[in-house]
MDTraj code that builds the backbone (N, CA, C; nanometers):
import mdtraj as md
import numpy as np

residues = "UNK UNK UNK UNK UNK UNK UNK UNK UNK UNK UNK UNK UNK UNK UNK UNK UNK UNK UNK UNK UNK UNK UNK UNK UNK UNK UNK UNK UNK UNK UNK UNK UNK UNK UNK UNK UNK UNK UNK UNK UNK UNK UNK UNK UNK UNK UNK UNK UNK UNK UNK".split()
xyz = np.array([
    [-1.0749, -2.1972, 2.9894],
    [-1.2144, -2.2043, 2.9075],
    [-1.2154, -2.3399, 2.8426],
    [-1.3342, -2.3916, 2.8532],
    [-1.3577, -2.5280, 2.7979],
    [-1.3411, -2.5113, 2.6436],
    [-1.3398, -2.6179, 2.5677],
    [-1.3296, -2.6113, 2.4174],
    [-1.4573, -2.5817, 2.3714],
    [-1.5717, -2.6360, 2.4193],
    [-1.7145, -2.5690, 2.3728],
    [-1.7249, -2.4334, 2.3906],
    [-1.6937, -2.3724, 2.5041],
    [-1.7056, -2.2390, 2.5488],
    [-1.6120, -2.1542, 2.4508],
    [-1.4986, -2.1971, 2.4283],
    [-1.3900, -2.1345, 2.3506],
    [-1.4535, -2.1129, 2.1881],
    [-1.4997, -2.2368, 2.1469],
    [-1.5621, -2.2342, 2.0124],
    [-1.6725, -2.1445, 1.9893],
    [-1.7437, -2.1394, 2.1001],
    [-1.8684, -2.0583, 2.0909],
    [-1.8303, -1.9002, 2.0947],
    [-1.7501, -1.8765, 2.1693],
    [-1.6841, -1.7424, 2.1919],
    [-1.6234, -1.6991, 2.0415],
    [-1.5403, -1.7819, 1.9777],
    [-1.4768, -1.7570, 1.8530],
    [-1.5871, -1.7338, 1.7433],
    [-1.6817, -1.8203, 1.7577],
    [-1.7889, -1.8010, 1.6506],
    [-1.8598, -1.6621, 1.6579],
    [-1.8683, -1.6075, 1.7723],
    [-1.9409, -1.4893, 1.7933],
    [-1.8591, -1.3443, 1.7502],
    [-1.7345, -1.3734, 1.7295],
    [-1.6269, -1.2717, 1.6868],
    [-1.6132, -1.2523, 1.5386],
    [-1.6631, -1.1381, 1.4858],
    [-1.6344, -1.1334, 1.3444],
    [-1.5034, -1.1577, 1.2788],
    [-1.4034, -1.1409, 1.3486],
    [-1.2684, -1.1683, 1.3005],
    [-1.2280, -1.3187, 1.3149],
    [-1.3140, -1.3916, 1.3766],
    [-1.3049, -1.5321, 1.4171],
    [-1.1613, -1.5724, 1.4882],
    [-1.1248, -1.4734, 1.5820],
    [-1.0173, -1.4963, 1.6702],
    [-0.9935, -1.4130, 1.7821],
    [-0.9201, -1.4513, 1.8874],
    [-0.9079, -1.3560, 1.9901],
    [-0.8124, -1.2595, 1.9770],
    [-0.8161, -1.1328, 2.0526],
    [-0.7156, -1.0379, 2.0285],
    [-0.5703, -1.0991, 2.0691],
    [-0.4736, -1.0498, 2.0095],
    [-0.3307, -1.0814, 2.0404],
    [-0.2782, -0.9828, 2.1534],
    [-0.1843, -1.0350, 2.2210],
    [-0.1490, -0.9595, 2.3232],
    [-0.0857, -0.8220, 2.2748],
    [-0.0339, -0.8136, 2.1811],
    [0.0323, -0.6996, 2.1111],
    [-0.0850, -0.5882, 2.0782],
    [-0.1931, -0.6454, 2.0280],
    [-0.3083, -0.5532, 1.9994],
    [-0.3570, -0.4880, 2.1116],
    [-0.3670, -0.5614, 2.2258],
    [-0.4175, -0.5068, 2.3580],
    [-0.3132, -0.4068, 2.4011],
    [-0.1976, -0.4516, 2.3996],
    [-0.0963, -0.3563, 2.4445],
    [-0.0885, -0.2234, 2.3693],
    [-0.0875, -0.2419, 2.2299],
    [-0.0991, -0.1196, 2.1680],
    [-0.2075, -0.0120, 2.1956],
    [-0.3404, -0.0597, 2.2241],
    [-0.4241, 0.0114, 2.2803],
    [-0.4057, 0.0700, 2.4195],
    [-0.3405, -0.0138, 2.4978],
    [-0.3179, 0.0418, 2.6286],
    [-0.2044, 0.1730, 2.6261],
    [-0.1029, 0.1498, 2.5284],
    [-0.0008, 0.2381, 2.4997],
    [-0.0730, 0.3814, 2.4505],
    [-0.1658, 0.3575, 2.3572],
    [-0.2270, 0.4750, 2.3003],
    [-0.2990, 0.5514, 2.4044],
    [-0.3712, 0.4730, 2.4839],
    [-0.4586, 0.5493, 2.5913],
    [-0.3695, 0.6031, 2.6893],
    [-0.2599, 0.5643, 2.7203],
    [-0.1609, 0.6101, 2.8220],
    [-0.0843, 0.7311, 2.7645],
    [-0.0683, 0.7354, 2.6459],
    [0.0330, 0.8411, 2.5947],
    [-0.0396, 0.9471, 2.5056],
    [-0.1528, 0.9187, 2.4580],
    [-0.2240, 1.0281, 2.3793],
    [-0.2727, 1.1495, 2.4722],
    [-0.2308, 1.2625, 2.4272],
    [-0.2567, 1.3833, 2.5203],
    [-0.3668, 1.4471, 2.4729],
    [-0.4335, 1.4284, 2.3594],
    [-0.5561, 1.4992, 2.2984],
    [-0.6860, 1.4098, 2.3474],
    [-0.6645, 1.2685, 2.3265],
    [-0.8045, 1.1890, 2.3469],
    [-0.8287, 1.1863, 2.4981],
    [-0.9573, 1.2085, 2.5326],
    [-1.0117, 1.1957, 2.6662],
    [-1.1303, 1.1390, 2.6715],
    [-1.1854, 1.0736, 2.7866],
    [-1.3004, 1.0070, 2.7970],
    [-1.3534, 0.9390, 2.6716],
    [-1.2391, 0.8434, 2.6171],
    [-1.2737, 0.7575, 2.4905],
    [-1.2856, 0.6226, 2.5353],
    [-1.3672, 0.5541, 2.4597],
    [-1.3780, 0.3880, 2.4813],
    [-1.3198, 0.3176, 2.3612],
    [-1.2307, 0.2354, 2.3653],
    [-1.1825, 0.1675, 2.2611],
    [-1.2453, 0.0186, 2.2617],
    [-1.3346, 0.0014, 2.1654],
    [-1.3899, -0.1476, 2.1725],
    [-1.2863, -0.2434, 2.1046],
    [-1.2134, -0.3250, 2.1741],
    [-1.1143, -0.4220, 2.1386],
    [-1.1886, -0.5656, 2.1253],
    [-1.2922, -0.5623, 2.0432],
    [-1.3645, -0.6962, 2.0321],
    [-1.3740, -0.7613, 1.9065],
    [-1.2631, -0.7331, 1.8217],
    [-1.2711, -0.8040, 1.6782],
    [-1.3917, -0.7668, 1.5948],
    [-1.4652, -0.6605, 1.6234],
    [-1.5770, -0.6226, 1.5335],
    [-1.7019, -0.6577, 1.5859],
    [-1.7206, -0.7253, 1.7102],
    [-1.8351, -0.7787, 1.7655],
    [-1.9268, -0.6423, 1.7841],
    [-1.8909, -0.5297, 1.8282],
    [-1.9609, -0.4224, 1.8527],
    [-2.0174, -0.3590, 1.7264],
    [-1.9644, -0.3887, 1.6203],
    [-2.0076, -0.3222, 1.5049],
    [-2.1135, -0.4127, 1.4370],
    [-2.1425, -0.5294, 1.4793],
    [-2.2510, -0.6079, 1.4318],
    [-2.3813, -0.5808, 1.4846],
])
top = md.Topology()
chain = top.add_chain()
for i, resn in enumerate(residues, 1):
    res = top.add_residue(resn, chain, resSeq=i)
    for name in ("N", "CA", "C"):
        top.add_atom(name, md.element.get_by_symbol(name[0]), res)
traj = md.Trajectory(xyz[None], top)
């Protein structure tokens, strides 16, 4: 990703940072192991979908 594109992307994310690998992994583990949740969508977007 070019520096201008990276800056533009970061400016659009309310937390002003990209997700960490462990944050994505935690969500994947939750989806893979939770027996009660089904057909759920996790928005891992730093709050962008809440704006």
